[in-house]
C-alpha positions, 0 to 999 in steps of 0.5 A: 551666763544671764538670768531671764528673771533679773531686769536689767536697766539701761547703761546710759547715764541719762536714764533716770527711771526705768519700768517693765511691765510684770506681764512681759513674757519670758522672751520679750519685753518692752522697757519705758525709761525717762531720759535725758538732762532736766528740762529736756526729758522724754520717754523711750520705749525699748522693745527687747528679746531674750537671746541664749548666750547674750541675755536681753538685746534691745531690737527697737527704741522708739523716743517720745517727746513730753509733748506726745505722751498725752497723745500716746496715752490716749491712742493706747486707751482706745486701742485697749478699749477696742481689744476688750470689746472684740474680746468680749464679742468673741466670748473670751473671759474678761481680764481686769486691767493692770495698773503699772506702778512707775518710779518716783523721779523725786 
């Protein structure tokens, strides 16, 4: 019915851009979506899981106002650094960071 390899974007008319990290597992993914009218835009983080027979099903959506993005970015950066430090201390090999290319809105 649906293919896991094909990324589907939300059907909302307010969605301007969507991005799913390349390294999402075959059974789950997180999409970053820009929603809202111009001047009232916000970001939505959508956690979806793959369900055989249904396809991708959104389990949870977190909406982040534009003013909160810098704080979210800092928090994610701190969390990533702490995880990398713990992995290094445990002797795990270092994996380089992945740069995510977001779509252009112009």
